[in-house]
A tleap script that builds the chain and sets N, CA, C and O, in Angstrom:
source leaprc.protein.ff14SB
mol = sequence {
  NMET ASN CYS VAL LYS ARG LEU GLY GLN GLY
  LEU MET ALA ARG ASP PHE ASP ARG GLN LEU
  ALA GLU LEU GLN VAL ARG ILE ALA VAL LEU
  ASN ARG TYR THR ALA LEU GLY ILE PRO ILE
  THR ALA PRO THR CGLY
}
set mol.1.N position { 0.822 -1.193 0.000 }
set mol.1.CA position { 0.000 0.000 0.000 }
set mol.1.C position { 0.861 1.249 0.000 }
set mol.1.O position { 0.467 2.284 -0.538 }
set mol.2.N position { 2.026 1.152 0.598 }
set mol.2.CA position { 2.934 2.293 0.634 }
set mol.2.C position { 3.369 2.687 -0.775 }
set mol.2.O position { 3.544 3.871 -1.062 }
set mol.3.N position { 3.543 1.702 -1.652 }
set mol.3.CA position { 3.939 1.993 -3.033 }
set mol.3.C position { 2.862 2.788 -3.754 }
set mol.3.O position { 3.163 3.683 -4.544 }
set mol.4.N position { 1.612 2.459 -3.481 }
set mol.4.CA position { 0.509 3.170 -4.135 }
set mol.4.C position { 0.515 4.634 -3.711 }
set mol.4.O position { 0.306 5.523 -4.536 }
set mol.5.N position { 0.752 4.881 -2.435 }
set mol.5.CA position { 0.765 6.259 -1.955 }
set mol.5.C position { 1.933 7.031 -2.552 }
set mol.5.O position { 1.801 8.224 -2.827 }
set mol.6.N position { 3.053 6.388 -2.755 }
set mol.6.CA position { 4.207 7.072 -3.350 }
set mol.6.C position { 3.976 7.412 -4.813 }
set mol.6.O position { 4.548 8.373 -5.327 }
set mol.7.N position { 3.140 6.628 -5.485 }
set mol.7.CA position { 2.842 6.911 -6.884 }
set mol.7.C position { 1.858 8.057 -7.030 }
set mol.7.O position { 1.667 8.569 -8.133 }
set mol.8.N position { 1.237 8.465 -5.947 }
set mol.8.CA position { 0.315 9.592 -5.989 }
set mol.8.C position { -1.121 9.147 -6.012 }
set mol.8.O position { -1.451 8.095 -6.560 }
set mol.9.N position { -1.975 9.951 -5.416 }
set mol.9.CA position { -3.388 9.619 -5.353 }
set mol.9.C position { -4.130 10.078 -6.608 }
set mol.9.O position { -5.007 9.372 -7.104 }
set mol.10.N position { -3.785 11.245 -7.117 }
set mol.10.CA position { -4.489 11.792 -8.274 }
set mol.10.C position { -3.654 11.705 -9.532 }
set mol.10.O position { -2.473 11.358 -9.499 }
set mol.11.N position { -4.288 12.026 -10.636 }
set mol.11.CA position { -3.594 12.024 -11.922 }
set mol.11.C position { -3.085 13.429 -12.217 }
set mol.11.O position { -3.760 14.420 -11.941 }
set mol.12.N position { -1.894 13.495 -12.780 }
set mol.12.CA position { -1.298 14.780 -13.113 }
set mol.12.C position { -1.768 15.280 -14.486 }
set mol.12.O position { -1.944 16.481 -14.692 }
set mol.13.N position { -1.967 14.349 -15.411 }
set mol.13.CA position { -2.310 14.729 -16.779 }
set mol.13.C position { -3.752 15.225 -16.863 }
set mol.13.O position { -4.615 14.783 -16.105 }
set mol.14.N position { -3.998 16.128 -17.770 }
set mol.14.CA position { -5.351 16.652 -17.967 }
set mol.14.C position { -6.068 15.960 -19.123 }
set mol.14.O position { -7.284 15.770 -19.081 }
set mol.15.N position { -5.322 15.588 -20.143 }
set mol.15.CA position { -5.903 14.945 -21.316 }
set mol.15.C position { -6.226 13.485 -20.987 }
set mol.15.O position { -5.458 12.823 -20.290 }
set mol.16.N position { -7.359 12.983 -21.487 }
set mol.16.CA position { -7.798 11.627 -21.158 }
set mol.16.C position { -6.801 10.578 -21.636 }
set mol.16.O position { -6.505 9.632 -20.906 }
set mol.17.N position { -6.276 10.734 -22.855 }
set mol.17.CA position { -5.315 9.763 -23.377 }
set mol.17.C position { -4.041 9.734 -22.542 }
set mol.17.O position { -3.462 8.669 -22.325 }
set mol.18.N position { -3.613 10.872 -22.086 }
set mol.18.CA position { -2.415 10.924 -21.237 }
set mol.18.C position { -2.692 10.354 -19.857 }
set mol.18.O position { -1.804 9.775 -19.232 }
set mol.19.N position { -3.923 10.516 -19.377 }
set mol.19.CA position { -4.289 9.899 -18.103 }
set mol.19.C position { -4.231 8.385 -18.207 }
set mol.19.O position { -3.768 7.709 -17.288 }
set mol.20.N position { -4.707 7.850 -19.336 }
set mol.20.CA position { -4.636 6.405 -19.536 }
set mol.20.C position { -3.185 5.933 -19.551 }
set mol.20.O position { -2.853 4.917 -18.939 }
set mol.21.N position { -2.328 6.667 -20.246 }
set mol.21.CA position { -0.918 6.298 -20.293 }
set mol.21.C position { -0.284 6.361 -18.903 }
set mol.21.O position { 0.534 5.511 -18.550 }
set mol.22.N position { -0.663 7.364 -18.122 }
set mol.22.CA position { -0.137 7.506 -16.771 }
set mol.22.C position { -0.565 6.326 -15.899 }
set mol.22.O position { 0.234 5.801 -15.123 }
set mol.23.N position { -1.817 5.914 -16.028 }
set mol.23.CA position { -2.300 4.763 -15.270 }
set mol.23.C position { -1.588 3.480 -15.687 }
set mol.23.O position { -1.277 2.640 -14.842 }
set mol.24.N position { -1.330 3.326 -16.971 }
set mol.24.CA position { -0.628 2.126 -17.450 }
set mol.24.C position { 0.792 2.067 -16.898 }
set mol.24.O position { 1.289 0.989 -16.572 }
set mol.25.N position { 1.441 3.211 -16.794 }
set mol.25.CA position { 2.787 3.246 -16.216 }
set mol.25.C position { 2.738 2.868 -14.747 }
set mol.25.O position { 3.573 2.099 -14.272 }
set mol.26.N position { 1.756 3.409 -14.022 }
set mol.26.CA position { 1.625 3.075 -12.595 }
set mol.26.C position { 1.365 1.591 -12.398 }
set mol.26.O position { 1.928 0.970 -11.496 }
set mol.27.N position { 0.511 1.021 -13.244 }
set mol.27.CA position { 0.209 -0.405 -13.146 }
set mol.27.C position { 1.453 -1.227 -13.433 }
set mol.27.O position { 1.699 -2.228 -12.761 }
set mol.28.N position { 2.243 -0.821 -14.421 }
set mol.28.CA position { 3.468 -1.542 -14.741 }
set mol.28.C position { 4.454 -1.504 -13.572 }
set mol.28.O position { 5.117 -2.499 -13.280 }
set mol.29.N position { 4.546 -0.355 -12.908 }
set mol.29.CA position { 5.439 -0.240 -11.751 }
set mol.29.C position { 4.962 -1.135 -10.621 }
set mol.29.O position { 5.767 -1.835 -10.007 }
set mol.30.N position { 3.658 -1.123 -10.336 }
set mol.30.CA position { 3.122 -1.966 -9.271 }
set mol.30.C position { 3.294 -3.448 -9.588 }
set mol.30.O position { 3.590 -4.240 -8.694 }
set mol.31.N position { 3.115 -3.830 -10.847 }
set mol.31.CA position { 3.324 -5.225 -11.239 }
set mol.31.C position { 4.775 -5.628 -11.041 }
set mol.31.O position { 5.055 -6.761 -10.651 }
set mol.32.N position { 5.696 -4.717 -11.303 }
set mol.32.CA position { 7.118 -5.015 -11.109 }
set mol.32.C position { 7.432 -5.194 -9.627 }
set mol.32.O position { 8.176 -6.102 -9.256 }
set mol.33.N position { 6.870 -4.335 -8.780 }
set mol.33.CA position { 7.059 -4.495 -7.335 }
set mol.33.C position { 6.503 -5.839 -6.874 }
set mol.33.O position { 7.121 -6.523 -6.058 }
set mol.34.N position { 5.345 -6.213 -7.393 }
set mol.34.CA position { 4.742 -7.482 -7.021 }
set mol.34.C position { 5.616 -8.647 -7.471 }
set mol.34.O position { 5.803 -9.609 -6.727 }
set mol.35.N position { 6.151 -8.562 -8.686 }
set mol.35.CA position { 7.005 -9.629 -9.195 }
set mol.35.C position { 8.277 -9.768 -8.373 }
set mol.35.O position { 8.778 -10.879 -8.199 }
set mol.36.N position { 8.799 -8.676 -7.872 }
set mol.36.CA position { 10.001 -8.741 -7.040 }
set mol.36.C position { 9.709 -9.402 -5.699 }
set mol.36.O position { 10.600 -10.000 -5.095 }
set mol.37.N position { 8.486 -9.302 -5.236 }
set mol.37.CA position { 8.138 -9.852 -3.938 }
set mol.37.C position { 7.731 -11.306 -3.950 }
set mol.37.O position { 7.605 -11.916 -2.888 }
set mol.38.N position { 7.517 -11.890 -5.142 }
set mol.38.CA position { 7.094 -13.289 -5.247 }
set mol.38.C position { 8.334 -14.183 -5.262 }
set mol.38.O position { 9.205 -14.007 -6.114 }
set mol.39.N position { 8.427 -15.140 -4.332 }
set mol.39.CA position { 9.601 -16.005 -4.315 }
set mol.39.C position { 9.588 -16.986 -5.493 }
set mol.39.O position { 8.530 -17.429 -5.941 }
set mol.40.N position { 10.762 -17.304 -5.970 }
set mol.40.CA position { 10.909 -18.285 -7.044 }
set mol.40.C position { 11.174 -19.637 -6.391 }
set mol.40.O position { 12.159 -19.808 -5.672 }
set mol.41.N position { 10.294 -20.586 -6.647 }
set mol.41.CA position { 10.444 -21.918 -6.061 }
set mol.41.C position { 10.816 -22.916 -7.129 }
set mol.41.O position { 10.366 -22.825 -8.271 }
set mol.42.N position { 11.632 -23.856 -6.751 }
set mol.42.CA position { 12.061 -24.905 -7.662 }
set mol.42.C position { 11.897 -26.253 -6.970 }
set mol.42.O position { 12.179 -26.380 -5.778 }
set mol.43.N position { 11.445 -27.249 -7.708 }
set mol.43.CA position { 11.312 -28.570 -7.092 }
set mol.43.C position { 12.687 -29.160 -6.769 }
set mol.43.O position { 13.642 -28.982 -7.526 }
set mol.44.N position { 12.775 -29.851 -5.659 }
set mol.44.CA position { 14.024 -30.505 -5.281 }
set mol.44.C position { 13.805 -32.002 -5.227 }
set mol.44.O position { 12.708 -32.485 -4.949 }
set mol.45.N position { 14.870 -32.711 -5.497 }
set mol.45.CA position { 14.751 -34.153 -5.367 }
set mol.45.C position { 14.923 -34.907 -6.586 }
set mol.45.O position { 14.839 -36.135 -6.570 }
savepdb mol mol.pdb
quit
């Protein structure tokens, strides 16, 4: 949740297309944070 707050609550862009692009960038950043937090498991044996 802290990452979401650092990305900002509101949108900076005024144009709708730029707002969409801004949201896509935020989603990509959050997905990257999530991917870093998921452990990689490998079968042993």
